[in-house]
C-alpha positions in Angstrom: -23.3 199.6 -107.5 -23.2 196.6 -104.8 -25.9 195.7 -103.2 -26.0 192.8 -100.8 -29.1 191.0 -99.1 -27.5 191.9 -95.7 -26.3 195.5 -96.1 -26.7 197.6 -93.4 -27.1 194.7 -90.7 -24.8 194.6 -88.3 -23.6 191.3 -85.6 -21.7 191.2 -82.4 -20.3 188.1 -82.9 -19.3 186.1 -79.5 -19.4 182.5 -81.3 -15.4 180.7 -81.3 -14.7 177.5 -83.5 -16.7 176.3 -86.2 -20.8 175.6 -85.7 -20.8 179.4 -83.8 -18.3 181.2 -86.1 -18.8 179.5 -89.5 -23.2 180.5 -88.9 -21.6 184.3 -88.4 -19.6 183.7 -91.7 -21.9 183.2 -94.0 -23.7 186.3 -92.7 -20.9 188.2 -93.3 -21.0 186.8 -97.4 -24.4 188.5 -97.8 -22.8 191.3 -96.3 -23.9 191.8 -92.8 -21.0 193.9 -90.9 -19.5 191.1 -88.7 -17.8 192.3 -84.9 -16.2 189.4 -83.8 -15.2 190.0 -80.2 -12.4 188.0 -79.0 -9.9 187.9 -76.6 -5.9 187.0 -75.9 -7.2 186.3 -72.3 -9.8 183.2 -74.6 -8.2 182.7 -77.6 -10.3 180.9 -80.3 -8.9 177.4 -80.0 -9.2 177.7 -84.2 -7.1 180.2 -84.2 -4.2 178.1 -82.8 -4.1 174.5 -83.7 -7.0 172.3 -86.4 -9.4 170.1 -84.5 -8.5 167.5 -87.0 -4.9 166.6 -87.4 -3.7 168.5 -83.8 -1.5 170.8 -86.0 -0.5 173.7 -84.3 -0.3 177.1 -85.3 3.1 179.5 -85.8 0.1 181.7 -84.2 -3.2 183.5 -83.5 -2.8 185.0 -86.8 -1.6 182.0 -89.5 -4.4 179.5 -88.7 -6.3 178.8 -92.7 -8.8 176.9 -90.5 -9.7 180.1 -88.6 -9.0 182.4 -92.2 -11.6 180.0 -94.0 -14.3 179.7 -91.2 -14.0 184.1 -90.4 -13.8 185.5 -94.0 -15.1 188.8 -94.3 -15.1 189.7 -90.6 -14.1 192.4 -88.4 -12.1 192.0 -85.0 -12.0 193.6 -81.7 -10.2 192.7 -78.9 -12.0 192.8 -75.6 -11.9 190.9 -72.2 -15.2 190.2 -70.6 -13.0 188.4 -67.8 -13.1 192.4 -67.1 -15.9 194.5 -65.5 -15.2 197.4 -68.0 -15.4 194.6 -71.0 -18.4 193.5 -70.7 -20.2 197.1 -70.7 -18.8 197.6 -73.5 -19.4 194.5 -75.3 -23.3 196.2 -74.3 -22.2 199.0 -76.4 -21.0 196.7 -78.9 -24.5 194.8 -79.0 -26.4 198.6 -78.3 -25.0 199.2 -82.2 -26.1 196.2 -83.6 -28.8 194.4 -85.2 -28.0 190.2 -83.8 -25.9 189.1 -81.2 -24.8 185.5 -81.4 -22.8 183.5 -79.1 -22.3 179.2 -79.1 -21.0 179.0 -75.5 -23.2 176.2 -73.2 -26.2 177.2 -71.9 -25.8 179.7 -69.1 -22.3 181.1 -70.0 -23.2 184.2 -71.5 -25.4 184.7 -68.4 -23.0 183.9 -66.5 -20.2 187.0 -67.8 -23.9 189.7 -67.9 -24.4 189.1 -71.0 -27.9 186.6 -71.2 -30.4 187.6 -73.5 -32.3 189.4 -70.7 -29.4 191.4 -70.3 -29.0 192.1 -73.7 -32.9 193.1 -74.5 -32.2 196.2 -72.2 -29.4 197.5 -74.0 -31.0 196.5 -77.6 -34.9 195.9 -77.2 -35.1 194.5 -80.4 -31.7 192.5 -81.0 -32.5 189.1 -82.4 -30.0 186.7 -80.5 -28.8 183.5 -81.2 -27.7 180.7 -78.7 -25.8 177.8 -80.6 -25.4 175.2 -78.3 -25.2 171.5 -78.8 -28.3 170.4 -76.6 -30.4 173.3 -75.9 -31.2 175.3 -72.9 -33.7 173.0 -71.7 -33.8 169.5 -70.8 -31.5 166.7 -69.1 -28.5 167.4 -71.1 -28.2 171.5 -71.1 -25.2 171.2 -68.9 -23.2 168.6 -71.3 -20.4 170.6 -74.1 -20.4 168.8 -77.3 -18.3 169.1 -80.7 -19.4 167.8 -84.1 -19.2 163.9 -83.7 -21.5 164.2 -80.0 -23.8 166.2 -82.6 -24.0 163.4 -85.5 -23.7 160.5 -82.6 -26.7 161.9 -80.8 -28.6 162.7 -83.2 -28.5 159.6 -85.0 -27.4 160.6 -87.9 -23.9 158.9 -87.3 -26.1 154.9 -86.6 -27.1 155.6 -91.2 -23.7 156.6 -91.9 -20.6 154.1 -92.9 -20.6 150.7 -94.2 -23.0 148.0 -93.4 -19.8 146.3 -91.3 -18.5 149.1 -89.7 -19.3 151.5 -87.2 -20.6 154.2 -86.9 -19.5 157.6 -89.0 -19.7 160.4 -86.6 -19.0 162.9 -89.5 -16.0 164.6 -87.8 -16.7 168.9 -88.7 -19.1 168.4 -92.0 -21.5 168.5 -89.0 -20.5 171.5 -87.2 -21.1 173.4 -90.7 -24.6 171.8 -91.2 -24.8 173.3 -87.8 -23.9 176.8 -88.6 -26.2 176.5 -91.6 -29.6 175.9 -90.1 -28.2 178.8 -87.7 -27.8 181.0 -90.0 -30.8 180.6 -91.7 -32.7 181.2 -88.3 -30.8 184.4 -88.2 -32.1 185.3 -91.4 -35.6 184.3 -90.4 -36.0 186.1 -87.7 -34.0 188.9 -88.8 -37.5 189.1 -91.7 -39.4 188.7 -88.8 -38.1 191.8 -87.3 -39.1 193.7 -90.3 -42.4 193.5 -90.3 -42.9 193.6 -86.6 -40.5 195.0 -85.1 -39.9 192.4 -82.6 -36.5 190.5 -82.0 -36.1 188.0 -80.2 -34.2 184.6 -79.0 -32.9 181.8 -80.6 -32.7 178.7 -79.1 -30.8 176.2 -81.5 -29.8 172.7 -80.8 -26.9 171.4 -82.8 -28.4 167.7 -82.2 -32.1 169.0 -83.2 -30.3 170.6 -86.5 -28.6 167.3 -87.6 -31.6 164.9 -86.4 -34.0 166.2 -89.5 -32.1 164.0 -91.6 -33.4 161.5 -90.1 -37.0 161.6 -90.3 -37.0 158.6 -92.7 -35.7 156.5 -90.3 -38.0 157.6 -87.8 -40.6 156.9 -89.5 -39.9 153.3 -91.0 -39.5 152.4 -87.4 -43.4 153.6 -86.3 -45.0 152.7 -89.5 -43.5 149.6 -90.0 -41.4 148.0 -87.2 -38.1 148.0 -89.2 -35.1 150.0 -87.5 -32.0 151.1 -90.7 -29.2 150.9 -90.3 -24.9 152.2 -92.2 -25.5 150.8 -96.3 -22.4 152.7 -97.2 -22.6 153.9 -100.8 -25.8 151.3 -101.4 -29.2 152.6 -101.7 -32.0 151.1 -100.7 -33.8 151.2 -104.1 -32.4 152.2 -106.5 -29.1 149.4 -108.1 -26.7 149.5 -109.3 -25.7 152.8 -106.7 -22.1 152.6 -105.6 -18.5 154.0 -106.0 -16.3 152.2 -108.6 -12.6 151.7 -108.6 -11.2 152.4 -111.6 -7.8 152.6 -113.5 -5.1 154.9 -111.2 -4.7 154.7 -107.7 -8.1 155.5 -105.5 -9.7 156.4 -108.6 -13.3 156.1 -108.3 -16.7 156.1 -110.0 -19.9 156.8 -108.3 -23.0 155.8 -110.5 -26.7 155.1 -110.0 -29.2 153.8 -111.3 -32.7 155.1 -110.8 -34.9 152.7 -113.7 -35.0 149.5 -115.8 -34.1 152.1 -119.2 -30.5 154.0 -117.1 -29.7 149.9 -116.4 -30.1 149.3 -120.3 -28.4 152.3 -121.3 -25.9 151.5 -118.9 -25.6 147.7 -120.2 -25.6 148.6 -123.7 -22.6 151.7 -123.5 -20.4 148.9 -121.3 -20.5 146.8 -124.1 -22.4 144.0 -121.7 -26.0 144.8 -123.5 -26.5 140.8 -122.2 -26.4 142.0 -118.7 -29.7 143.6 -119.0 -30.9 140.3 -120.3 -30.3 138.2 -117.2 -32.9 137.5 -115.1 -30.6 138.7 -111.8 -31.3 141.8 -113.2 -34.0 142.2 -115.2 -35.6 144.9 -112.7 -35.1 147.0 -109.7 -36.0 144.4 -107.5 -34.1 141.7 -108.9 -31.4 143.8 -109.2 -31.3 145.0 -105.2 -31.3 141.1 -103.9 -28.2 140.4 -106.3 -26.5 143.7 -105.9 -23.1 142.0 -104.9 -22.5 140.6 -107.8 -23.8 143.4 -110.3 -21.6 145.6 -108.5 -18.9 142.6 -109.0 -19.7 142.5 -112.6 -20.0 146.9 -112.9 -16.7 147.0 -111.3 -14.9 145.0 -113.8 -16.0 147.0 -116.2 -15.2 150.6 -114.6 -11.8 148.8 -113.8 -10.4 149.4 -117.4 -11.1 153.0 -117.5 -10.1 156.1 -116.0 -13.3 157.8 -113.6 -12.7 160.5 -116.2 -13.3 158.2 -118.7 -15.9 155.9 -117.5 -18.1 159.3 -116.2 -18.0 160.6 -119.7 -19.4 157.3 -121.3 -22.2 156.9 -119.0 -23.7 160.9 -119.2 -23.4 160.8 -122.7 -25.9 157.6 -122.4 -27.8 159.5 -120.2 -26.6 157.3 -116.8 -25.7 159.4 -113.3 -22.1 159.1 -113.0 -19.6 161.3 -111.8 -15.9 160.8 -110.7 -14.9 160.9 -106.8 -12.3 163.6 -106.9 -9.4 164.0 -104.7 -9.0 167.9 -102.9 -6.7 168.5 -106.2 -9.1 167.1 -108.5 -12.3 169.2 -107.0 -10.0 172.3 -107.3 -8.8 171.8 -110.9 -12.0 171.3 -112.0 -13.4 173.1 -114.9 -16.9 173.0 -113.8 -15.8 174.4 -110.1 -13.9 176.8 -112.0 -16.6 178.3 -113.6 -18.6 178.7 -110.1 -15.3 180.7 -108.5 -15.8 178.4 -105.7 -12.4 179.1 -105.1 -11.4 182.5 -104.2 -7.6 183.9 -103.6 -7.8 186.9 -100.8 -4.6 188.6 -98.9 -4.2 187.8 -95.3 -2.1 190.8 -93.8 0.0 187.7 -91.8 0.1 184.6 -94.1 0.0 186.3 -97.4 -2.3 185.0 -100.7 -4.4 182.5 -98.8 -7.6 180.3 -101.1 -10.7 179.6 -99.6 -14.2 178.5 -100.7 -16.2 181.0 -101.6 -20.3 181.4 -101.1 -22.2 178.6 -102.1 -24.8 180.0 -103.7 -25.4 183.0 -106.0 -28.5 185.0 -105.9 -30.3 187.0 -109.1 -30.1 190.4 -107.0 -27.6 190.6 -104.5 -24.2 189.7 -103.6 -22.7 186.7 -102.1 -19.1 187.0 -102.3 -15.8 187.3 -100.1 -14.1 190.3 -100.1 -11.9 190.6 -97.2 -9.4 187.7 -95.2 -10.2 187.2 -92.1 -9.3 189.8 -89.7 -6.3 189.6 -87.3 -7.2 189.2 -83.6 -8.2 193.0 -82.7 -7.2 194.2 -86.5 -10.4 196.4 -86.0 -10.2 198.3 -82.3 -9.3 201.7 -83.7 -13.2 201.6 -85.8 -15.0 199.8 -83.8 -14.1 201.7 -80.4 -13.3 205.0 -82.3 -15.3 205.1 -84.7 -18.9 203.5 -84.2 -18.7 203.5 -80.4 -17.2 207.3 -79.9 -14.2 206.7 -78.1 -11.5 208.9 -77.4 -7.8 207.6 -78.4 -6.8 208.3 -75.2 -9.2 205.9 -73.2 -8.6 203.4 -76.2 -5.0 203.2 -74.7 -5.8 203.3 -71.1 -8.1 200.2 -71.5 -5.6 198.7 -73.8 -2.9 199.7 -70.8 -5.4 197.6 -68.5 -5.8 195.1 -70.6 -9.4 195.2 -70.7 -9.0 196.1 -74.8 -7.0 192.9 -75.0 
């Protein structure tokens, strides 16, 4: 029988878009029963369009973006603009272990679903409030999306080419924030298991990214030097770059950490004379003459495909890997062997290919069992079976657009 790490854990999910929704999505992959509380009165924007190319979808149940982020979840329609809708939301929280939201600080309090209220309903509730800057400080009232997180954290300043602008990293920072949120919830559940105490997690997305800038901060504090963008280069290793190969827009990444690896690269490339060149004789010299070094290696890699270069260098013990296109990622044998791509049947869109869990465990499962829900797909189960409401009552609330 399949066992999941979060068997028996229920989540009342008030999140939308990416940073919040993917956090609860990770919990759903671990077996938690995640109930997404949403409404036609305030549709999750990821159900309607992408944030990257601005493409609109046919309807609220036809978004591959929403599907990818909300796998394994349940959905209930509930209009939180109505007092009776808020009371029903409290009843869902009462039978849950976790409540999660990613609105601006104060928004949940404004509709009567803040932590102090939910703690009265469920004393040991674990509540996650994920926002751009957290609930305290001068920026607490500001909203924000992934590029905001990257820029304010300082990570964007460190990412990009030396002759180009900072790279705000687009939606990937939402997912980094979400992973931190999921970890925090797991830690809080572990704490509750040992103490019986719930807690309120005040999660600032900016802070979840700022932790990646520690070396740059220490460099400034200790040495007075300000780090900036360095492209694909490393501050110590050389060669360390992405090199053009044969074919249209084909590249290979190569990283050399030691003199022994450098000698192995020179021999594998058929240029042992590079190793005896004074410009490249040791790590410091290679880093100092990196432009000339990159030019020589690029001239060599241009004669081969990115797969061929990878094979030649890996066989010699040198770190190398193709820079994959999307198509190449999904056709890669290792990617397939890890079963990272999963096919699900969506009620409205049919068969969809999605990414599975990013980890495996030795004793419990982590996997995709169903597509994301259509909006309100599980109304009958949640209101009828879990909350014990009659069909007549559900019909009345639906007619009054409280279940909406």
